[in-house]
C-alpha positions in Angstrom: -10.6 -19.1 -13.7 -10.6 -18.5 -17.2 -14.1 -17.8 -17.8 -14.0 -15.4 -15.0 -11.0 -13.7 -16.5 -12.6 -13.3 -20.0 -16.0 -12.3 -18.6 -13.9 -9.5 -16.8 -11.9 -8.6 -19.7 -15.2 -8.4 -22.0 -17.3 -6.6 -19.4 -16.7 -2.6 -20.8 -17.2 -4.1 -24.3 -20.9 -5.5 -23.7 -23.5 -3.0 -24.4 -24.7 -3.4 -20.5 -21.2 -2.9 -19.4 -19.6 0.1 -21.4 -20.4 3.3 -19.4 -22.9 5.7 -20.7 -21.2 8.3 -22.5 -22.4 11.6 -24.0 -20.8 14.6 -25.2 -19.8 17.0 -22.5 -21.1 20.5 -22.3 -19.3 22.3 -19.5 -16.5 21.7 -17.3 -13.7 23.4 -15.3 -11.9 26.0 -17.6 -8.5 24.8 -18.9 -7.3 28.2 -18.1 -7.0 27.2 -14.5 -4.6 24.1 -15.2 -0.9 23.8 -14.8 1.0 25.2 -17.9 1.2 22.3 -20.2 4.7 21.2 -21.7 4.9 21.5 -25.5 4.1 18.6 -27.7 2.8 16.4 -24.2 -0.8 15.4 -23.9 -2.9 15.3 -20.7 -6.1 13.8 -19.4 -8.1 16.2 -17.3 -10.6 14.0 -15.2 -13.3 16.1 -13.3 -15.8 14.5 -10.5 -19.2 15.6 -11.0 -20.8 13.8 -8.2 -22.1 10.6 -7.3 -25.7 8.7 -7.0 -27.2 5.6 -5.2 -24.3 5.3 -2.6 -26.5 3.1 -0.6 -25.4 -0.1 0.8 -22.2 1.2 2.9 -23.9 4.0 4.7 -23.5 3.4 8.4 -25.3 4.3 11.1 -24.1 8.0 11.4 -23.3 9.1 7.9 -22.3 13.0 9.1 -19.2 11.4 10.9 -18.2 9.7 7.8 -16.3 10.9 4.3 -15.8 9.7 1.1 -12.8 9.8 -0.9 -11.9 8.8 -4.6 -8.3 7.7 -5.4 -7.2 7.6 -8.6 -4.1 6.2 -10.6 -3.3 6.2 -14.2 0.1 4.7 -14.9 2.9 6.2 -12.8 0.5 9.0 -11.7 -1.7 9.5 -8.5 -4.6 11.7 -7.6 -7.1 11.7 -4.6 -10.3 14.1 -4.2 -11.2 16.1 -1.3 -13.3 14.2 1.4 -16.8 14.6 1.2 -19.7 13.8 3.4 -20.8 10.2 2.9 -24.4 10.5 1.8 -26.5 8.6 -0.5 -25.4 11.4 -3.5 -22.0 12.5 -2.4 -21.0 15.8 -3.6 -17.6 14.6 -5.4 -16.6 18.3 -7.2 -13.1 18.2 -7.8 -10.4 17.4 -11.0 -7.4 15.9 -11.5 -4.6 16.1 -14.4 -2.7 13.1 -15.8 0.1 13.3 -18.4 -0.4 10.7 -21.0 3.1 9.1 -21.3 3.6 8.1 -24.7 4.3 3.9 -24.5 7.7 3.0 -26.1 6.2 0.4 -28.5 4.7 3.6 -30.5 7.3 6.2 -30.4 7.8 7.0 -34.0 3.8 7.2 -34.6 1.7 9.9 -35.0 0.1 11.5 -31.9 -3.2 10.2 -32.3 -1.8 6.5 -33.0 0.4 7.2 -30.1 -2.9 7.7 -27.6 -4.7 4.7 -29.0 -2.0 2.4 -27.8 -2.0 3.9 -24.1 -3.1 0.5 -22.8 -3.3 1.7 -19.0 -6.6 2.2 -17.2 -7.7 4.6 -14.8 -8.1 2.7 -11.7 -10.3 4.6 -9.1 -10.9 3.3 -5.8 -13.5 4.6 -3.3 -12.5 4.9 0.6 -14.8 5.4 3.5 -13.5 7.0 6.6 -14.5 7.6 10.1 -14.5 11.3 11.4 -11.0 10.9 13.0 -9.4 9.2 10.4 -8.8 5.7 12.2 -11.5 3.5 10.5 -10.5 3.6 6.6 -12.2 1.0 4.5 -12.4 0.5 0.5 -15.8 -0.1 -0.1 -15.7 0.3 -4.4 -13.4 0.2 -7.3 -13.4 0.5 -11.0 -11.0 0.2 -13.9 -11.7 3.0 -16.6 -10.9 2.6 -20.2 -10.4 6.5 -20.7 -9.5 6.4 -24.5 -13.2 6.5 -25.5 -12.5 10.2 -25.2 -10.6 10.3 -28.5 -14.0 9.1 -30.2 -16.0 12.0 -29.7 -14.8 14.3 -32.5 -12.8 17.9 -31.9 -14.5 18.6 -28.7 -12.3 15.8 -27.0 -14.5 15.8 -24.1 -17.3 13.7 -22.7 -19.2 12.9 -19.5 -19.3 9.2 -18.2 -21.3 7.4 -15.6 -19.2 4.8 -14.0 -20.6 2.1 -12.1 -18.2 1.3 -8.7 -18.2 -2.3 -8.2 -17.2 -3.5 -4.4 -14.5 -5.6 -3.6 -13.4 -9.3 -3.3 -16.4 -11.5 -2.1 -18.8 -8.0 -3.1 -17.1 -7.5 -6.3 -20.3 -8.5 -8.6 -22.4 -5.9 -6.4 -22.7 -2.3 -7.3 -21.6 0.3 -4.9 -23.0 3.5 -6.5 -22.6 5.6 -9.6 -20.2 8.2 -10.3 -20.4 11.1 -12.9 -17.2 12.0 -14.4 -16.0 14.4 -17.2 -13.1 13.2 -19.3 -11.1 16.0 -21.5 -8.0 15.7 -23.9 -6.1 18.8 -23.4 -4.7 20.4 -25.3 -7.4 20.1 -27.7 -6.6 18.6 -30.7 -5.6 21.2 -33.5 -7.6 20.3 -36.8 -5.1 18.2 -38.5 -4.9 16.1 -35.3 -9.0 16.2 -35.1 -9.1 14.3 -38.2 -7.3 11.7 -37.3 -9.3 10.8 -34.1 -10.9 7.5 -34.4 -14.5 6.4 -35.0 -16.1 4.5 -32.1 -16.1 1.4 -34.0 -12.6 1.4 -34.7 -11.8 1.7 -30.8 -14.2 -0.9 -29.7 -12.1 -3.1 -32.4 -9.2 -2.3 -30.8 -10.2 -3.0 -27.3 -11.6 -6.3 -28.4 -8.4 -7.2 -30.0 -6.4 -5.9 -26.7 -8.8 -7.8 -24.5 -8.5 -11.0 -26.7 -4.8 -11.0 -26.4 -4.7 -10.5 -22.6 -7.2 -13.6 -22.4 -5.2 -15.5 -24.9 -2.3 -14.7 -22.8 -3.8 -15.9 -19.4 -5.5 -18.7 -21.1 -1.8 -19.8 -22.5 -0.5 -19.4 -18.9 -3.4 -21.5 -17.2 -3.1 -24.6 -19.4 0.8 -24.3 -18.6 0.2 -24.0 -14.9 -2.3 -27.3 -15.1 0.5 -29.1 -16.6 3.2 -27.8 -14.5 1.3 -28.6 -11.1 0.4 -32.3 -12.7 4.4 -32.6 -12.7 5.1 -31.1 -9.4 2.9 -33.2 -7.7 3.9 -36.3 -9.7 7.1 -35.7 -8.4 6.3 -36.5 -4.5 2.6 -37.0 -3.6 3.4 -34.9 -0.7 3.9 -31.9 -2.7 0.3 -31.4 -2.8 -0.2 -30.4 0.7 2.7 -27.8 0.3 1.8 -24.0 0.3 2.2 -23.4 -3.7 0.0 -21.0 -4.1 0.0 -19.9 -8.3 -3.4 -17.9 -8.5 -5.2 -15.4 -5.9 -8.3 -13.8 -5.8 -8.2 -9.8 -6.8 -10.2 -7.4 -5.4 -12.2 -7.3 -8.6 -13.4 -10.6 -7.9 -11.3 -12.3 -10.5 -8.5 -15.0 -10.0 -5.3 -13.9 -11.3 -1.7 -15.4 -11.6 0.2 -14.2 -8.2 3.0 -12.9 -10.4 0.7 -10.2 -11.7 0.5 -8.5 -8.0 4.1 -7.7 -7.9 6.2 -4.9 -10.1 9.6 -3.0 -9.5 8.3 0.2 -7.7 11.0 3.1 -8.1 10.9 5.0 -5.0 13.5 7.7 -6.5 14.3 10.1 -3.5 11.1 9.1 -1.6 13.2 6.3 0.3 16.9 6.5 0.7 17.3 2.7 0.9 15.9 -0.6 0.9 16.2 -0.6 4.9 13.9 2.8 4.4 11.5 1.0 2.4 11.2 -2.1 4.8 10.4 0.6 7.7 7.8 2.5 5.7 5.8 -0.8 4.9 6.0 -2.4 8.5 4.4 1.3 9.6 1.4 0.4 7.7 -0.8 -1.3 10.3 -1.7 -4.9 9.8 -5.2 -5.7 9.6 -7.0 -8.7 8.4 -9.7 -8.4 5.9 -13.0 -8.8 7.2 -15.1 -11.8 5.4 -18.5 -13.5 5.5 -19.2 -16.6 7.3 -16.4 -18.8 8.4 -13.5 -16.2 7.0 -12.1 -18.9 4.7 -12.1 -16.6 1.5 -8.9 -15.3 0.5 -8.4 -12.2 -1.7 -5.3 -10.0 -2.5 -6.1 -6.0 -3.1 -4.2 -4.2 -5.5 -1.3 -2.0 -4.0 -3.3 1.2 -4.9 -6.3 0.0 -2.9 -3.8 -1.2 0.1 -1.9 2.6 -0.1 -5.3 4.5 -0.5 -6.7 2.4 2.8 -3.3 2.5 4.5 -3.4 -0.4 6.2 -4.0 -4.2 4.9 -3.2 -7.9 5.4 0.1 -9.5 5.5 0.0 -10.3 1.5 -0.2 -6.7 0.9 2.4 -6.2 3.0 5.0 -8.9 1.6 3.4 -7.8 -2.1 4.2 -3.7 -1.5 7.8 -4.5 0.0 8.7 -6.8 -2.5 8.0 -4.5 -5.3 10.1 -1.9 -3.6 13.2 -4.0 -2.6 12.9 -4.7 -7.0 13.1 -1.1 -7.1 16.2 -1.0 -5.4 17.4 -3.3 -7.6 17.6 -6.5 -5.4 16.8 -10.4 -6.2 13.6 -10.2 -4.3 11.1 -12.7 -4.0 7.4 -13.3 -2.1 7.7 -16.4 -0.2 4.6 -18.3 0.9 4.8 -20.8 3.5 3.9 -20.8 7.3 5.7 -19.1 10.8 4.7 -20.3 14.3 1.0 -18.7 13.9 0.2 -20.7 10.5 0.2 -19.7 7.0 2.4 -16.4 6.3 3.8 -14.6 3.4 7.5 -12.8 3.8 10.0 -11.3 1.1 13.1 -13.1 0.6 16.7 -11.8 -1.3 19.2 -13.4 -2.2 23.0 -12.3 -1.0 24.7 -15.4 -2.4 24.2 -18.9 -3.6 24.2 -20.1 0.2 23.2 -16.5 1.8 19.5 -15.3 1.7 18.0 -12.4 3.8 14.5 -13.0 5.0 12.5 -9.6 5.3 9.3 -9.7 7.7 7.2 -7.1 6.4 5.0 -6.4 9.4 8.0 -5.6 11.2 10.7 -4.7 9.1 12.9 -7.1 10.7 15.8 -8.7 8.8 17.4 -12.3 10.0 20.2 -14.0 7.6 19.6 -17.7 6.8 22.5 -19.6 5.9 23.0 -23.0 5.9 26.7 -22.8 6.6 26.1 -20.8 9.8 24.2 -22.7 12.1 23.0 -19.4 14.3 22.1 -17.5 11.6 19.5 -20.2 10.8 18.4 -20.1 14.2 17.6 -16.7 14.1 15.3 -17.3 11.2 13.3 -20.1 13.2 10.3 -18.0 13.4 9.6 -19.0 9.7 9.0 -23.1 9.8 8.3 -23.7 6.0 8.4 -22.7 2.5 6.3 -23.7 -0.3 7.1 -21.5 -3.1 8.7 -17.9 -4.4 7.9 -15.4 -7.0 8.4 -12.2 -8.3 7.1 -10.6 -11.4 9.5 -12.9 -13.9 9.5 -15.9 -12.2 7.7 -18.7 -10.1 9.4 -21.4 -8.2 8.2 -24.5 -6.0 10.0 -26.1 -3.4 10.9 -29.7 -4.3 13.1 -30.5 -1.6 12.4 -33.5 0.7 11.9 -31.3 3.5 10.4 -27.9 3.2 11.4 -26.8 6.6 13.0 -23.2 6.4 16.1 -24.3 8.7 17.1 -27.1 6.4 16.0 -25.5 3.0 18.5 -24.3 0.1 17.5 -21.1 -1.5 20.0 -22.2 -4.8 16.7 -21.3 -7.0 18.6 -22.3 -10.1 19.2 -25.6 -9.2 16.5 -27.9 -10.5 16.9 -30.7 -8.3 15.8 -28.1 -5.6 13.4 -26.1 -7.0 10.9 -26.1 -9.8 10.7 -23.2 -12.0 7.8 -21.9 -14.3 8.4 -20.9 -17.8 9.1 -17.0 -17.4 8.1 -15.8 -21.0 4.7 -16.9 -20.0 4.8 -15.0 -16.8 6.3 -11.6 -18.8 3.3 -11.8 -21.2 0.8 -11.4 -18.5 -1.1 -8.5 -17.8 -0.1 -6.8 -14.3 -2.3 -5.3 -11.9 -2.5 -1.5 -11.2 0.6 -0.9 -9.6 1.1 2.5 -8.0 3.9 5.0 -7.5 4.8 6.4 -4.0 3.8 10.1 -3.5 5.6 12.5 -1.3 4.2 13.3 1.7 1.8 16.2 2.2 2.0 16.6 6.1 3.5 19.4 7.6 7.2 19.7 9.0 7.6 17.6 11.9 9.3 20.2 14.0 6.4 22.2 14.1 4.1 19.2 14.7 6.2 17.9 17.3 6.1 20.9 19.5 2.4 21.2 18.9 2.0 17.6 20.0 4.0 18.3 23.4 2.3 21.0 24.5 -0.9 19.4 23.7 0.4 16.2 25.9 1.7 18.6 28.9 -2.0 20.0 29.4 -3.8 16.4 29.0 -1.1 14.8 31.3 -1.9 17.8 33.9 -5.5 17.1 33.5 -5.1 13.7 34.1 -3.1 14.1 37.5 -5.4 16.7 39.1 -8.4 14.7 39.7 -5.8 12.5 42.0 -4.9 16.0 43.9 -1.3 15.8 42.0 0.2 19.1 40.7 2.4 18.9 37.7 5.9 20.2 37.3 7.9 20.0 33.9 11.5 19.5 33.8 12.5 21.1 30.1 16.2 20.2 30.3 14.9 16.5 31.1 12.8 16.6 27.9 15.8 17.9 25.7 17.7 15.0 27.1 15.1 12.4 25.9 15.1 13.6 22.2 18.7 11.6 21.2 16.9 8.6 22.6 14.0 8.7 20.5 16.1 9.6 17.4 18.1 6.2 18.3 15.0 4.1 18.6 14.1 4.9 14.9 17.5 4.3 13.4 17.2 1.2 15.2 13.9 0.4 13.6 15.8 1.2 10.0 19.1 -0.3 10.7 18.6 -3.1 12.8 21.6 -2.3 15.0 21.2 -0.3 18.3 23.1 3.0 18.6 23.3 6.1 21.2 22.2 4.3 23.9 25.4 4.7 26.3 25.4 8.7 25.5 21.8 8.9 26.7 22.3 7.1 29.7 25.3 9.2 30.8 23.0 12.4 30.3 20.3 10.9 32.4 23.1 10.0 35.4 24.3 13.6 35.2 20.7 15.2 35.1 18.9 13.1 37.9 20.0 13.6 41.4 21.6 10.7 43.9 18.9 9.2 45.5 16.3 10.2 43.1 14.2 8.0 40.9 14.1 8.1 37.0 11.2 6.3 34.9 10.9 6.6 30.9 9.0 5.1 28.8 9.0 5.5 24.9 5.9 4.4 22.6 5.6 4.7 19.0 2.2 5.7 17.4 0.9 6.1 13.7 -1.0 9.0 14.4 -0.2 12.7 15.9 -3.6 13.4 18.0 -3.0 14.3 21.4 -5.7 12.5 23.1 -5.6 9.2 21.0 -1.7 9.5 22.4 -2.6 9.8 25.9 -5.4 6.8 25.6 -2.6 4.8 24.1 0.0 6.0 26.9 -2.7 5.1 29.8 -3.0 1.3 28.5 0.5 0.7 29.8 1.0 0.1 33.5 4.7 1.7 33.4 3.2 4.9 31.6 0.6 5.0 34.6 3.6 4.6 37.2 5.1 7.6 35.4 2.1 9.6 34.9 0.6 9.5 38.2 3.9 9.3 40.4 4.1 10.5 43.8 7.2 12.1 46.0 9.5 14.8 46.6 10.2 17.1 43.8 8.2 15.2 41.0 9.4 16.4 37.8 7.7 15.1 34.5 9.4 15.2 30.7 7.8 14.6 27.5 9.3 14.6 24.3 8.0 14.1 20.5 10.0 12.7 17.4 8.2 12.3 14.2 9.6 10.9 10.9 7.4 11.6 8.1 7.5 8.8 5.4 5.9 8.6 1.6 1.9 8.6 1.2 1.3 10.6 4.5 2.5 7.7 6.4 4.7 8.6 9.9 6.6 7.4 12.7 5.4 9.5 15.8 7.8 8.6 19.0 6.4 9.9 22.4 8.4 9.5 25.8 7.2 10.5 28.8 9.3 10.4 31.9 9.6 11.2 35.2 12.5 12.3 38.2 11.5 12.1 42.2 12.3 11.2 45.3 10.2 8.5 47.4 8.6 9.9 50.1 
């Protein structure tokens, strides 16, 4: 583990791993960029194209696209999608504000930039034409501070070799040409203070050595800690106590480095909304080679770029968001009814614990003083350990079954703790902020989707010899039900059902039959929505209903969440008198 870690930290400093750098001769004019805030510095990143993107091209690259996602500290950006060719035509630019680290305040501006340790995280995503299939195929951590060493022009071009992810982390994906600019250009006095390349390399070596020392100290401590844990009870060796995880960079990292508080600001209203947002990201296990025994964890930036992921990524993101809402949150590693599983735990009191299922957003209470509460948490079987960005606890109770487990983590007779200072000294994985939705307003999209679905449903019924008539009043009565379904998914409590039933009973004449079916979709593509509906026998009965005075209704409800995630509720209904 330590050997791999030190190799990865040193790679950029080796002569073969340092990106090829040259003075930039041209680039997009800063005149076209936003107005700068006085006294602030910005990193302007221009994509100049790609080369040798061969390994991951599919059989029909004209139907696939490539997109670059970039993150620097608390800022994210993405490029326009381009066709997935051998030499993709990336032509885009990003502007990142260079925040001054708190530790360097009071220093001159050049010194402050030199202490800016955050790397530029690049993620390459390949998407199918309809956007359904999305795959992270390359990633890279770029040390941007090299732009400080090129003199008064403060601009350079770099050729970055993107690497594969997980088990393919050592394999090249392609070369991305980029231009880096420091804006505004340094004044003459500041330019004289810019460092020489040897000074930057020396500082980078010192920083990487410090990071490696912290990882080495933690590894030595973790090894001794594990020996003590196993010595307490031999059965501990079989418990799911996960201290390290394989990252997308192909390096083992402490699990605590994958979690950090994410502050949603105004993008999510509450912890419950955070759970709903995470649950809307589709679950998909990572494809592995061979028997699939390899397990790796993606960065949350890659997870959000891909917009779907495994259970570990859902749990890590939810825990980070709950920490941002001020909760005492931990990722729990254990088992559920299906086998190994991760979920999130928050402590309300010494005896009362909340379990958050990140894949569904469902919350259950675990309280040893309340038999009913513990029974509701029976989906979770065992728990081996808990962790967040500051702490790690392993279960030392005689029985690790969740139903009888106490979550008094401060009780050393129940939980074995790792020392927090060693955990805090570790370098975290790239942790992204959320970004506001760029999707259009829901109301207009809802009307467009309803119109398209009415046309598609009529086309579906026509070959069956069935004419289609629409009851727009009935469609309006479906709207409160869809709103209630989304509120229920967020809050966990049902509401509004009585009013909906009353409205339907008043509208449907005596002797008539009413049928309705709501379904949730992550997209608003009409053809795909109808295809999804046709998979349901109940929907087929509605769409192919026969009888007297057959009247159909369709209603859509869309709720936008950050990162262009959305909940698309569609309800189809019919009222008719049986022949």
